[in-house]
C-alpha positions, 0 to 999 in steps of 0.5 A, a space after each residue: 473728774 472721778 468717773 473721767 479717771 475710772 474710764 482712763 484706768 479701764 481703756 489702759 487696762 483694755 490695752 494691756 489685757 487684750 491679746 489672742 492665743 499666744 499669751 504675753 508675747 511681744 506687743 510690736 506693731 504690725 503693718 497690715 498687708 494692703 495693696 495690689 496682689 503679689 505679681 500684679 505687675 507682670 499680670 496687667 502687662 497682658 492686655 485684657 486680664 481683670 485688674 486685681 485691684 479694681 474688678 469686682 469678684 463677679 466680673 473676674 468670675 464671668 471672665 473665667 467662666 468665658 475662658 477656654 480651659 487651656 487659657 486658664 490653666 496657662 494663667 495659673 502656671 504663669 501667674 499663680 500668686 494673682 490666680 491663687 489670690 483672686 476672688 472670683 476665680 474658680 476654686 480648682 484653679 485657685 488650689 492648684 496655683 497656690 500649690 505652685 506658689 508655695 512650692 516656689 517660694 521655697 519656705 520650709 515653713 510653708 511646705 506642708 500646705 502643699 500636700 496633696 490633701 491641702 486645699 488652699 484657697 489663698 496664699 500670700 507670703 507678704 508679711 508673716 504670711 496669709 493663708 485661707 483653707 478649705 476643709 470639704 467640698 466647697 464647689 459642691 456644699 450645701 452648707 459653708 461656714 467661714 472661721 475668722 481667727 483672732 490674734 497670733 495667726 498667720 501662715 506659719 501658725 495657722 495649723 497648730 498640731 499641739 493645740 489642735 482645737 486652738 488654730 484657725 485650721 484645728 478650729 475649721 477641721 472640727 466644725 466640719 468633722 461634726 458637721 458631716 460631708 455636706 458642709 465646707 469649712 473655710 479657715 480664713 487667716 486672710 488678714 494681718 493680725 495683732 500680735 501678743 499684748 499691745 496696743 494693735 490688740 486694743 485698737 481697730 486699725 488692724 481689723 479695719 483692714 481685715 474687714 475689708 479683705 473679708 467683705 471681698 473674700 465673701 463676695 468672691 464666695 457668692 461669686 463662685 456659687 457657694 451658699 451664704 456662709 455662717 461666719 465664726 469670729 473668735 476674740 479679735 476676729 470678732 472686731 473683724 466681723 463686726 466691721 464687716 458685718 454691714 457689707 458681708 453677705 452672711 446668714 449668721 455671724 457667730 462671736 466667740 470669746 469677744 472683746 466687742 464688735 464696735 456696736 452697742 447692740 446687734 441691730 447697729 451692725 447693720 446686718 440681715 444675718 442672725 447675729 450669735 454670741 458664746 463666752 465660757 465661764 473660764 475664758 479670760 476675755 471677761 476680764 477685758 473691760 467692754 469700752 471704747 475710749 481714746 481710740 482703745 477698746 471694742 465696745 459692748 460685750 455681745 454676750 450681754 442681755 442688753 446687745 441683743 444677740 442670740 446666746 450660744 451654750 458654752 458652760 463647758 468651753 475651757 479657756 479662751 480656745 475651747 469652743 471647737 472641742 469635740 462634745 462641747 456644747 458650743 461645738 454642737 451649737 455651731 454645727 446647728 447653726 451652720 447647717 441651718 438647724 438652729 432657730 
């Protein structure tokens, strides 16, 4: 009975402690964005177009490859929300479509994403908003990395100007700058993340929905000819990556500041990707109990010896979001993993 009580307390502590990057914030439950892409009804009213819900990214890529350029551009103009979010569509068309959608939204919170220098690979205004941004030339890159963020990230907080390396865009921008011109890095704020301290962050529900979206997104990268990517999964994002690992065509999966991946060891993830883990000495995630109990918690610590992941040096990473700061051991290791130099 005493052992049961200790386990219960640990599970409750997990719910109270796990959070993302914004600290002690709202604990409101979030509704995961699922279902057909916005604009699907009008899209399907046109005979012969692939169904965004059922068509695999490879089939979408083949459809657009056979489409005359003028017809493809007409679809961009008439159905930007579908074209901009449909995995398998050529990246240049998605950039153009998403610029149209962002400007058409009239929402001042998103207008900075429509700048001519931004490469927005997905923009979904539903819920808190989701955005996927590319740094570098994805169409011609020799190496690709995808940053999967944790809690408190959405289309509005995707690019934090005051905390340059803490948000997904800042992390991706830092990795791209350190990796060079042959690399493209994607900031994938492509799922509904938990907000603040609450049960959402301790539960797997949002990660399950995110894993489905991440798996399809990666299949879309493969469909347009991108190299197998390295995934960099931060905090709750590592829960997403753990669930997606079995079906994600990734070359490497790197988790940092992870509360767990819903696996007791790396081999149980069912992936052929190399699995890496990083945790800095001052990361508060170390205070989160690594348990799964009554639907709370995310399991074993990926940096533990028993888990079996390759360890990423992170002795000089400060706090929970300091892993991509220029000059750190962790960022140098991330570059080596991204470019294939790490062994």
